[in-house]
C-alpha positions in Angstrom: -30.6 -1.0 13.0 -33.5 -3.5 13.6 -33.4 -7.0 14.8 -36.6 -9.2 14.9 -36.9 -12.9 15.8 -39.6 -14.7 13.8 -39.5 -18.0 15.5 -36.7 -20.1 17.7 -35.2 -21.0 14.3 -35.3 -17.8 12.4 -34.4 -14.2 12.8 -33.7 -11.2 10.7 -31.6 -8.0 11.1 -31.7 -4.7 9.0 -28.8 -2.1 9.1 -29.1 1.4 7.6 -26.5 3.9 7.8 -25.6 7.2 6.0 -22.2 8.8 6.1 -21.0 12.1 4.7 -17.5 13.7 4.7 -15.6 16.5 3.3 -11.8 16.5 3.0 -9.2 18.9 1.6 -6.0 17.3 0.8 -4.5 17.4 -2.8 -8.0 18.1 -4.0 -11.2 19.1 -2.3 -13.6 16.1 -2.2 -17.0 15.6 -0.7 -18.9 12.3 -0.4 -22.1 10.9 0.9 -22.8 7.1 1.2 -25.9 5.1 2.1 -25.6 1.7 3.1 -28.5 -0.9 3.5 -27.8 -4.4 4.6 -30.4 -7.1 5.3 -29.7 -10.6 6.8 -31.9 -13.7 7.5 -30.7 -16.5 9.6 -32.5 -19.9 9.6 -31.5 -23.1 11.3 -34.8 -25.1 11.4 -33.6 -27.9 9.1 -31.9 -30.8 10.5 -28.1 -30.4 10.4 -28.2 -27.1 8.4 -27.5 -23.5 9.3 -28.5 -21.0 6.5 -27.7 -17.3 6.3 -28.7 -15.1 3.3 -28.9 -11.4 2.9 -28.9 -8.4 0.5 -26.8 -5.2 0.4 -27.3 -2.0 -1.4 -24.8 0.9 -1.4 -25.4 4.3 -3.0 -22.4 6.7 -3.0 -22.3 10.2 -4.4 -19.2 12.4 -4.6 -18.3 15.9 -5.9 -14.7 17.5 -6.2 -12.9 20.4 -7.2 -9.9 19.4 -9.0 -6.8 21.2 -10.3 -3.9 20.6 -12.5 -2.3 18.4 -9.8 -5.2 16.1 -9.2 -8.8 15.8 -10.3 -11.6 13.4 -11.0 -13.1 13.1 -14.5 -16.1 13.6 -14.2 -15.9 16.0 -11.2 -19.2 14.7 -9.9 -20.3 11.1 -9.9 -23.0 8.9 -8.3 -22.6 5.0 -8.3 -24.7 2.1 -7.0 -23.6 -1.3 -5.7 -25.8 -4.3 -5.4 -25.1 -7.2 -3.7 -26.5 -10.5 -2.1 -25.0 -13.6 -0.6 -26.0 -17.1 0.8 -24.1 -19.5 3.1 -25.2 -22.9 4.3 -23.4 -24.8 7.0 -24.1 -28.5 7.0 -23.2 -30.9 9.9 -22.4 -34.0 7.8 -21.5 -35.9 11.0 -22.7 -34.0 14.2 -19.9 -32.4 16.0 -17.4 -34.2 13.7 -17.5 -33.2 10.0 -18.9 -29.7 8.9 -19.1 -28.4 5.3 -19.9 -24.7 4.6 -20.6 -23.6 1.2 -21.7 -20.2 -0.1 -21.4 -17.4 -2.7 -21.6 -13.9 -3.0 -23.3 -12.1 -6.0 -22.4 -8.4 -6.9 -23.2 -5.9 -9.4 -20.9 -2.8 -9.5 -20.9 0.4 -11.3 -17.8 -0.1 -13.4 -17.6 -4.1 -14.2 -21.2 -5.2 -13.8 -22.1 -8.7 -12.5 -19.7 -11.0 -10.5 -20.0 -13.9 -8.3 -17.6 -15.2 -5.5 -18.2 -18.8 -4.4 -16.5 -20.6 -1.4 -16.2 -24.0 0.2 -14.9 -25.0 3.6 -14.6 -28.4 5.2 -13.8 -29.1 9.0 -13.1 -32.3 10.5 -12.7 -32.9 14.3 -11.7 -36.5 14.8 -11.5 -35.8 18.7 -12.5 -32.8 20.8 -8.7 -32.0 20.8 -8.1 -32.0 17.1 -9.6 -30.1 14.2 -8.3 -30.1 10.7 -9.9 -27.7 8.1 -9.5 -26.8 4.4 -11.0 -24.2 2.3 -11.1 -22.7 -1.2 -12.5 -19.2 -2.0 -12.9 -16.8 -4.9 -12.8 -13.1 -4.2 -12.7 -10.0 -6.5 -11.5 -6.5 -5.9 -13.8 -4.2 -7.9 -12.5 -0.8 -9.3 -13.3 2.3 -7.4 -13.5 6.0 -8.7 -9.8 6.4 -8.0 -9.1 3.5 -10.7 -11.4 4.6 -13.2 -11.7 8.3 -13.0 -8.7 10.0 -11.3 -6.2 12.2 -13.1 -3.0 13.1 -11.5 0.1 15.0 -12.8 3.2 13.3 -11.8 5.9 15.5 -13.2 6.7 18.0 -15.9 9.4 19.2 -18.1 10.1 21.6 -21.1 10.0 19.7 -24.3 11.0 20.3 -27.9 10.5 23.9 -28.9 9.8 24.9 -25.3 6.4 23.4 -25.2 5.6 22.1 -21.7 5.5 18.2 -21.1 3.3 16.7 -18.3 3.7 13.2 -17.3 0.0 12.5 -16.1 -1.7 9.5 -14.6 -5.2 8.9 -16.0 -7.7 6.4 -14.7 -9.1 3.7 -17.0 -12.8 3.4 -17.0 -12.7 -0.2 -18.5 -10.3 -1.4 -15.9 -11.3 -5.0 -14.8 -11.8 -6.7 -11.5 -8.6 -7.9 -9.8 -9.2 -11.7 -9.1 -7.9 -14.1 -6.4 -8.6 -17.7 -5.7 -7.2 -18.6 -2.1 -6.4 -22.0 -1.1 -6.1 -22.6 2.7 -5.6 -25.4 5.3 -5.2 -25.7 9.0 -4.9 -27.6 12.0 -5.7 -26.9 15.6 -4.5 -28.9 18.7 -5.8 -28.3 22.2 -4.1 -29.5 25.3 -6.4 -29.8 28.3 -7.9 -26.4 28.6 -4.7 -24.5 29.1 -3.2 -24.4 25.6 -4.2 -24.2 22.0 -2.0 -24.2 18.8 -3.3 -23.2 15.4 -1.3 -23.8 12.3 -2.4 -22.4 9.0 -0.9 -22.8 5.4 -2.2 -20.8 2.4 -1.6 -20.3 -1.4 -3.2 -17.5 -3.2 -3.3 -17.2 -7.0 -3.9 -13.6 -8.3 -5.1 -12.6 -11.8 -5.7 -9.4 -13.7 -3.8 -7.3 -11.1 -3.5 -3.6 -12.0 -0.4 -2.3 -13.7 0.8 1.2 -15.0 0.8 1.3 -18.7 1.9 4.1 -21.0 -0.7 5.2 -23.6 -0.6 7.5 -26.6 0.5 11.1 -26.1 -1.7 13.9 -26.8 -2.0 17.9 -26.9 -4.1 19.7 -24.5 -5.0 23.3 -24.4 -6.7 23.5 -21.0 -5.5 24.7 -18.8 -3.2 27.1 -20.6 -0.6 27.3 -21.9 -1.0 24.4 -24.5 1.0 21.4 -23.4 1.9 17.8 -24.4 0.6 15.1 -22.1 2.4 11.8 -21.7 -0.3 9.6 -20.2 0.0 6.5 -17.9 -3.1 4.5 -17.4 -4.1 1.4 -15.5 -3.9 -2.1 -17.3 -4.7 -5.6 -15.8 -1.4 -7.2 -17.0 0.0 -8.7 -13.7 -0.5 -12.1 -12.2 1.1 -14.0 -9.5 1.0 -16.0 -6.3 1.6 -15.9 -2.5 2.2 -18.5 -0.2 2.8 -18.5 3.7 2.1 -19.9 7.0 0.7 -18.6 10.2 1.1 -20.0 13.8 -0.9 -18.9 16.8 -0.7 -20.1 20.3 -3.1 -19.3 23.2 -1.7 -20.3 26.7 -3.6 -19.8 29.9 -0.4 -19.8 32.0 -2.7 -19.3 35.4 -6.4 -18.7 35.7 -5.6 -15.0 35.6 -2.9 -14.7 33.1 -3.1 -15.6 29.3 -0.3 -15.4 26.8 -0.9 -15.4 23.1 2.3 -15.4 20.8 1.9 -15.6 17.0 4.2 -15.8 13.9 3.6 -15.3 10.1 5.8 -15.9 7.0 4.7 -14.9 3.5 6.3 -15.0 0.1 5.0 -12.9 -2.9 5.8 -13.6 -6.5 4.3 -11.5 -9.2 4.8 -11.5 -13.1 4.0 -9.4 -16.0 2.2 -10.2 -19.1 4.6 -10.1 -22.1 2.7 -7.0 -23.5 3.1 -4.9 -20.4 5.5 -2.1 -20.3 5.2 -1.6 -16.5 8.4 -1.3 -14.6 7.4 -0.7 -11.2 4.3 -2.9 -10.3 5.9 -6.2 -9.8 8.8 -4.8 -7.2 6.1 -2.8 -5.4 3.7 -5.7 -5.0 6.5 -8.2 -3.7 8.4 -5.4 -1.7 5.6 -3.7 0.1 4.6 -6.4 2.4 7.1 -7.9 5.1 8.3 -11.7 4.8 8.4 -12.1 8.6 6.1 -10.8 11.4 5.5 -11.8 15.2 3.5 -10.8 18.0 3.2 -11.5 21.8 0.2 -10.5 23.6 -0.5 -10.7 27.3 -3.7 -10.3 29.5 -3.4 -10.4 33.3 -6.5 -10.0 35.4 -5.5 -8.2 38.7 -7.7 -7.8 42.0 -10.4 -5.2 42.4 -11.5 -5.3 38.7 -8.3 -4.2 37.4 -6.5 -5.8 34.3 -3.3 -5.2 32.4 -2.8 -5.9 28.7 0.5 -5.6 26.7 1.4 -6.2 23.3 4.7 -6.5 21.4 4.7 -6.7 17.7 7.8 -7.3 15.3 7.5 -6.5 11.4 10.2 -7.3 9.0 11.8 -4.9 6.6 10.2 -3.8 3.3 12.2 -3.6 0.3 10.0 -1.4 -2.1 9.6 1.2 -0.9 12.6 0.5 1.5 11.8 0.5 5.1 13.7 -1.2 7.9 12.0 -3.6 10.3 10.6 -2.2 13.7 9.3 -3.4 16.9 6.3 -1.9 18.8 5.1 -2.1 22.2 1.5 -1.2 23.6 0.3 -1.3 27.1 -3.2 -0.7 28.6 -4.5 -0.8 32.3 -8.1 -1.0 32.7 -10.4 -0.9 35.7 -14.0 -2.1 35.7 -15.3 0.0 38.8 -18.8 -1.0 37.8 -20.6 -3.7 35.8 -21.4 -1.3 33.0 -18.5 1.1 33.2 -14.6 1.1 33.0 -11.7 3.4 32.5 -8.6 2.7 30.7 -5.1 4.3 30.4 -3.2 3.5 27.2 0.3 3.9 26.0 1.0 3.0 22.4 4.4 2.7 20.5 6.4 2.9 23.8 9.7 1.7 22.3 10.5 4.7 20.2 9.2 8.1 20.3 8.8 8.0 16.4 9.0 5.4 13.7 8.0 5.0 10.2 6.0 1.9 9.1 5.9 2.6 5.5 6.6 5.0 2.7 3.4 6.4 0.8 4.7 6.6 -2.7 1.5 7.9 -4.0 1.5 11.0 -1.8 -2.0 10.6 -0.6 -1.0 10.5 2.9 0.6 13.4 4.7 2.7 11.3 6.9 3.1 7.8 7.7 5.2 8.4 11.0 3.8 6.8 14.0 4.5 8.5 17.3 4.6 7.4 21.0 1.1 8.4 22.4 -0.9 7.9 25.4 -4.7 8.6 26.4 -7.4 7.7 28.6 -10.8 6.2 27.8 -14.1 6.1 29.8 -16.6 3.4 28.5 -20.3 3.3 29.8 -22.7 0.6 28.6 -26.4 0.9 29.1 
């Protein structure tokens, strides 16, 4: 990490990191990833605040597959190049702001892509702010989308030949696209209370589906067997719409309450050529319609603070999962300016609850247990 100030109006930063891991789950995989990020900030021009930067990622993986799961090829190295630029323009100082920008990216599987965005904020008075935004974002395929191979089930076929239902990645899968439209309003009441209201509409294109492909015979591994393949397509589209409400209330100079609520509906549709029977219900049913939270922060005497958070999450329909409520609590003591100790309790309502069902089988468990731990922090 390197930060450098060029002038009172210009500064740069450089971040370089390398991560290496090995995991043993359904298959044995090792991966090394190098990340390089550079940013330059400049606000020397009248009413403009510009940030631009470049990114590079190199990721190399090696795996030892089996009949249940594998990557084809087993070893792969890929590069990701990216750059971005953003300009915040004060059209009317302290009243009207326009932020425009775009991100450029070149990925290993889908090549060049650009993702522009624009945001307008208007503050007619110190207590009122209205804003609207439109953004384009894409999800680029990963090695899992393009190269994974997984045997889902097997059964004896005609003449006793084994038949395997196998999911095979698609190296030609496309980016999944999104155009997001957002609008919001913030109202502050003196210094004690602020309310944020946000509404959004998201339009999704080229979403991944599971499509049957042409069966084929295979000799390896023995014995010879028939493969009924499924692969990724981009034959689903749809939209989501929702609202979010967030409140921040300083009940006293020591106590802050922050309630929030979110509602979302998801509507997905298949292209006429799709033969997928599961992706629509999974996309619509894997996110709750309703969720809410209440966070409390209380400053006590002698450097003590108490934080408590309650979360409600509505039920899921595919895969089916009942609604649940979660309660977390934390007591912190700042016994020095640079040091603190915290005692944390999580999931205090129930000793054990399940938050979702992992239909892919990539996670061994999705059960969340009641837990407690202590944490010591020292800054220097």
